[in-house]
N, C-alpha and C positions, 0 to 999 in steps of 0.2 A: 600350569606350566607346560602341559602337552598340547596346548592349542596352537594351531597355525595362525599366521598373521590375519588372514581373512576371517577366521573363526573368532579371533579376539576382537576384531573390529565389529563383527555382528553382535557379540556379547556387550561391548561398550555401547553400541547403538541401542540395544534392547534396554540396558540400564538407564540410558539417557531418556528414552521414550517413557519408561515407567516413572522416573522422577518427574519428567515434564507433566505426565498425566495426573500425578498426585497434586502437583502445584496447580495445574489447570482446573481441577475440580473446584477449587475455591477462588481462583483468580479470573477465570474466563466465564462469561455468561454464555451457555450453550446457545448456538443459533437455532431459532425455531422456525424460520422461514416466513414469518409474518410481515416483515417490513424491509423494503429494499435498502433503507438507510442503515438498518442494523447490520447488514452483511458487511459493510465497510468497517463498522465499529468492531464486529467480531474478528475480521481478519487483521485489523490493527492490533488488537489484544493478542490474538493467536500468534501472529508473526513476531511481535515484540517479545513475548514470553519464550517462544521457540528459539529465536535468535539468541536471547540471553542465556538459554539453556544449552546453546551450542549444537542444536539439532541441524543435521544436514537436510537438504530438500527431500531426499528419499525417506528419511525418518518422519519429517513433517507430513509427507503424503500418507504414511501409515497411521499417524496419530490423528490426522484431520477428521476422519469419520467418527472417531470416538468423542470428538468435541462438538458434534452436531446432534440435535434432537432427531426424533424418528423420521419426520417427513424430509428434512434436508439430507439426512443420512441415506434415505431411500433414493433421493434424487442423485446423490453422489454415486451410489452403487449402480444405478441405472444409466449413468453417463456412458457413452460409447467408449470402448477401450482406449482409443487414441486421444480421448479428452481427459484421461486420468493416468497417463504414462508418467508425467512429471507433476510435481507439486504446482508449479507455475501454471500449467495447462488446466489442472483441476480447479485451482483458485479462480482463474479467469472464467472457466465454464460455470462455476457456481455463482459468481458475481453476475454473469450474463443472464443466467436463469432466474435469479432472485431479484434482479434490479429491474423494476417495472419501467417501461418506456417513458411514462410521465415523470418519474423521478429523474431519469437521465436527462430529459428535456429541461427540467427545472434546474438541474445541476449545470447544464451547458449555459443556460442564461445567467445563473449566478456566477459561473466562472468568467464569462465574457464581460459581465458588468462589475466584477470585483475591483474595488479601489482600496488603496491603503488608507486605513483610519488615521486621523490626525495624530494620535498618540500611539499608534501601533508600531512596535519595533520592526525593523527590516526582516530579521530572522523569522518572526511570527507571521508576518505578511507572506513571505516566501513559502513557509511551511503550510499555511492555510491554502495558498494557491495550488500547491502540489496535491493536497488532499482533494480539493475541488476538481482538479484535472482528472484524478483517478476516478472520481464519481461520475464526471461528465463523459469520460471516454473509457469505459471499462474494457472495451475490446482491445485497447492499446496499452493495457497495463504492463505487458511484457515488452513493449517497444519503448524502452527508457529514453532513447535519444529523441524520439518524436515527442514524447510527453514533456521532456525538458525544454525543447524548442517552443512548444505551445506555452509553457509556463513562463519562459523568458520573455516572450512577446507580451503576454498579459502583465507580467511583473513590471516591465518598462512602461507599458501603456497606463497602468493603474496606480503607479507610485505617486507620492506627493510631488507637486510641481517643483518644489525646491530641490528634490533629488533628481527628478526627471531632466530638468534643465541643465544641471551640472553634468550629468552622465551623457546627455546628448551632445554637449559641447566637447566632451572627451572622445566621442565616437561611439558607435554602438558596440557593446561587448559581444564577443563571439558566443559565449556560453552563459547559461543561467548562473553558474557558480561565479563567473567574472562579474556579472551584473550585481549579484548579492554582495560580493566582496567590495566592490567600488561604492555601493550604496552604504554599506556598513562603515567604511572609512569616512564618508561624508557625514553620516549620522553621528559619529563620535567626535 
């Protein structure tokens, strides 16, 4: 009852962090630093659980090292201070560190060659393209508008001809979201 609003917020954040870490112990495979592909899987799981738990980015930043095994945790702690001021910056730095160049090059090729499967729903195709774009361009993860533009171009280029032809006749959509919505209407 005697806590100031800032103190109350700190207590709530601490409780959320503790609850998150308890759930994370059984739900998230701690990242061990062995494979570049796994860094993306780790962050997908971490972000999904953290967002579902209502964690702010500052709380995510304090919880992150506790979900890393010893070597990646050491890398995190040895990042320059300006690379771990925000969760976004720390995430981007860890991905850049653990994502080998060969994996990035392979992801770029996969992204550029990605085509919609014959029975692949539009939503799944767009989702998979977004994931590939983040793997192919890890340095641009926090540049959402740039990534969305890349994904939109590849989305249109790689979609099934029946969708591509109709969308092209309507005019090129301005955003990825517009392209997905138009394609979904055509799909149904």
